[in-house]
N, C-alpha and C positions, 0 to 999 in steps of 0.2 A: 527559311526554306532554302535548300540548295538547288541551283539550276545547273544542268549539265548540257552543254551544246556539243554535239559530235555526230557520228554516224553509227549505225548498228553494226557495221563491219569493222570498225576501228577497235583494235585490241586495247589500246590505251583508254578509250572511252568505256569499254566493257569493264576494265579494271577500276575506273572511277565509280561507275555504277555499283559494282560489287563492294567497293570500299565503304560507301555510304550506307548501302542496304544492310551490310553486315553489322553496322553500328546502330541500326534502327532509325536513321535520320531521314526525315521526309525530303523527297526530292522530286524535281520535275525534269524530265528528259526531253530535249528538243533535237530531233533528227534534222540536221541542216540540209540533208538531201531532199527533205520534204518541205521544210519551212525555214527559210533563212532568217537570221536575226534582223530586226528592224534597224534602220539607220541610227536611231537613238541608242538601241542596245549595243550596236557595234561601236559607237562612239564611247559609250561607258566602258566597254571592255578594253578599248584602246587606252583610255585614261588609266585604268587599273593596271594594265600590262606594260605601261611606259611606251606607248605608241603603236601605230598600226603595223610597223615592221615586225613587232614581236608576235603578231597574230597570223602572219602569212607563212605558209609552209612551202618554201621554195624547193624542197626535196620531194614533194608529193606529186602524184600522177597528174593532177589538174594543172599545176604550175609547169611541169615538164612538157605537157601537151601544148600549152600556150607559149612555151619558150620564154617565160618571164625572166630568166637569168640573163637574157640577151636583149632585153627591151628597157626603154624608159617608160615608166607608167606611174600613175597615181594609185598608191596602195589602197586607199579607202575605196576608190571607185571600182577597182578590180575585185575587192572583197564583196562589195555590194552587188556587183554583177554576177559573181560566181562564188557562193559561200563555200564550195568544196575546196577553195584555196585556203581556208582557215586551218590553222594548226590545232589539232584536237587532242584531248577534250579541252574545252574551255569551261571551267567550273566557277560559278558565281555564288557568293554567299551574301547577296544583298548588293544594293547599288554602291558602286565604287570599289568593290572587291572582286578580284578575279585571278585565277591562275590559268596558265596556258601549258598544255602538254601534261605528261605524267609527272606531276609535282606532288608527291605524297606528303612532303613536309607541309605544304600549303593546305592540303586537304585536312591534315591533322589539326592545324590551327583553326580552320573553318569549323571542324567538328567540335573542337573544344569551345569555341565561341558560341556554339548553339546549346551547350549543356546548361 
C-alpha cells in the first residue's frame, strides 16, 4: 500500500493522489496539518530520503515565517515540532522507501513494484 503525506491544499500532493488513484493503487492519505508523522515515521522517511535536510521545505511559508534560513537549528526537532515544514508530498511504498516532492519517476517505480 502507498502512503502519501501532504496537505489537502498542496498541488503536488493532489497530483500524487491522482497519479495513484488513476492506476487503481490502494493508498492511504495523511494530512500533516491534522496528524503529524510519528518520530519513527519521520526517521524512516529521512533514511529513505538521504537525511532530514531533504525533508524540510525552506522555501515554504512555514519556514519563511520562522526565519529558518537565518537560524541554526536541529532539522529533526523542527520537523517534529512543526510538520508543515515538510516538503510535500512524501510518498512511501513501504518501510525504507520514500520520495519527496513531485517525483513522478519514483512514483512509477513504486507503482510497478506493486503490480
